[in-house]
N, C-alpha and C positions, 0 to 999 in steps of 0.2 A: 808231450801232450798236444793233441790236435784240437784247434779251435774251430767248431762248426759255425757257419754263418746262419743268419735268419733264413736264407733261401734253402740251405741244407735241411733245416728243421721243417720248413714248409713242404719240401719234397717228400719227406718221410711221412708227414701228416696226410698228404694226398694218397700215399700208398694205403694207409690205414682206412681212409674213407672208401677207397676202391674195394678193399677186402670185405668191408661191412656188408656189401650187397651180394656176396657169394653165398649160395645155399647148397652147393654140391662140391665134391672134391675136384671134379674136372674144372669147374669154374674157378675155384680157389687157386689151383695150381697154375692155370693159364694166366690169371690176373697177377699172381705173385711173380711169375717168371717175367711177364711183360713189364711190370713195374720196376723190378730190380734191374733188368737189362737197361731200362731207360735211365734210371737214377745213377747206375754205376757205369754207364757207357760201355756195355758189354755186347758181344755179338750173338752169343748163344746161351742157353740155359737148360737145366734139368731139375726136376723135382721128384724125389723119391719119398714114399711112405716107409716108415720103419716100425716093425713089431718085434716081439721076442725079448730076449735079455742079453746081457753082455756076453754070455757063453754061447749064445745061438741067435744072433741077429738075423732077421728076415727083411730084406730090402725088396720092395715090390718093383714091378716093371717100370712104373713111373710115367712121366710125361716129359717131353723135351721140345725145345725150339732150336732148330739148327742141326737136328739129328732125327732120323726116321725110326720107325718101329724095329726095323731090322738091326739098326745100330744098337738099340736098347737090348734087343734079344742077344746079340753078340756079347754085349757087356756082361749080361747076367750069366750066359753060358760059359764064358771063358775069361774075359778081362777083369771082371770084378775082383777076382782073387789076386790079380796083379796090380790093382789100383793102390798106389802108395798113400793116397789121401783118405780113402774110405775108413780104414781102421782108426786113423787119428780123429776123424770127424765123429765116430761112434764111441770114442773113449769117454765114458761118463765123467771120469775124474777131471780130464783136461778140458772137455768141451763145455762143461758147466761154467768154468771160470773164464773161458775164452771161446765163445761159440762161433767165432770167425777164424777160418784157416785160409792161408794163401799159399799157393804152390811154391813161389820163389823163396818162402821162409822154411819150407819143409824138405825140399830136395835140392841137390846140386845139379843144376841144369846141364852141365857138361857131361855128367854121368847119366842123368835122366833121359837125355835125348838119344842115348844108345840103347835104351831098353825096348823090349818087345811092346810093352804097353804104350809107350809114346809113339813108336814108329808104325805099329800095326793098327792102333786104335785112335790115338789123339791126332796124329798127322793127317790121316785121310779125311777127318771131319773138321779140320782147320782149328783145332784147339791147341793152345800153347800155355796160356796162363789161366789159373783157376782161383776163384774166391768161393769158398764153401761156407754155408750157414747151417748150423745144426739147431733144430727146433725141438723144444722139450715140453713134456708134461711132468711137472715136479722135476726129478733128476733124470728122467728116462727120455732118451731120444725118441721122437715120434715122426720126424721128418728131416729131410736133407734137401736144401736148395743150393744149387751151385750155378754161378755165371762164369762165362769163359771169354777169353780174348784170343785172337790169332797171333801168329808169330810176329806179324808186322806191327803189333800194338805194344805199348808199354805194359809192365806188370801193374797190378792194382796198388794204388798209393795208400799211404797212411790215412789220408783224408777219406778216401773211398772205403777203407776198412772201418773207419769210425762211423760213416753213414750207414754201412751195413749193420754194424753193431747196434746203432740207434733203432733200426727197423726190426730187430729181433723180437722184442716183446709183442709188438703188434702182429707180426707174422705168426708167432707161437699161439697167441690168443685166437687169431682167426682160424688156424688149423684145428685147435681144440674145439672151437665152436662148431665148425662144419662136421667134425667127427661125431660130436654129440647129436647134431641134427640128423645125420645119417643113421645113427643108432635108433633114434626115435622113429624115423621113417620105416626102418626095418622092423622094429617092434610092432608098429601099427599094421604093417603089411601081414606079419605073421598072425596077429590077433584077428584081423579081418578074414584071413584065410581059414583059421580055425572056427570062427563064428559061423561061416557059411556051412560048415560040416556039422555043427551042433544041432541045427534044426530046432530052434526055440529053447534050447537048454541054456543054462547060465555058464559063464566063463569067469574064473577068478585067477588072477596072476599073483603069485606069492614071491616074496624075496627069499634070500637064503635062510632067514630065521622064521619063515612061514608066516610073515606078516603080510596082510593084504596090500598089494600095490595098485591093482586095478580090478 
């Protein structure tokens, strides 16, 4: 059992305050990555959105700090299927009970450092240790936030894992809020576009049971 200090709790509360001001996915991802890198003393980070189901997950291109767009494209085109941590992070049964994963608890580094994934992807971008956070809507993964350290740094400690776990509810709530906001913005954009074409006619939006929504 790890005992968190008052300072630890205050740091996580600051993350929640920062996320409250985010109104777009780009803002949220940048703020979350920056905050978690600071609190967990990490060098780089990545934030992916997740859609689909357990049989067919779709992980978007995401945003990263410490890696460029070409690295993210390479990851999706080739290395994602070699990533030993992704499947574990998206495992609904395990991630709901333990939304935090760390690389040193999932792989044997003596073997891992000989893999293509480590040598051709991790090593060139100076990633050695990983702490991954799975964010959920109900029991379904909707986002993945990971922070990284280079080979010269220590692995993530039990205390740092506990701080990350404490941040999960706020991160998940912020992601859900921004997703809802973007749905509203998109709905309003579609309605405005349709209204311009109707030329003084009325527009009614119905739900799946044909009840009036707007």
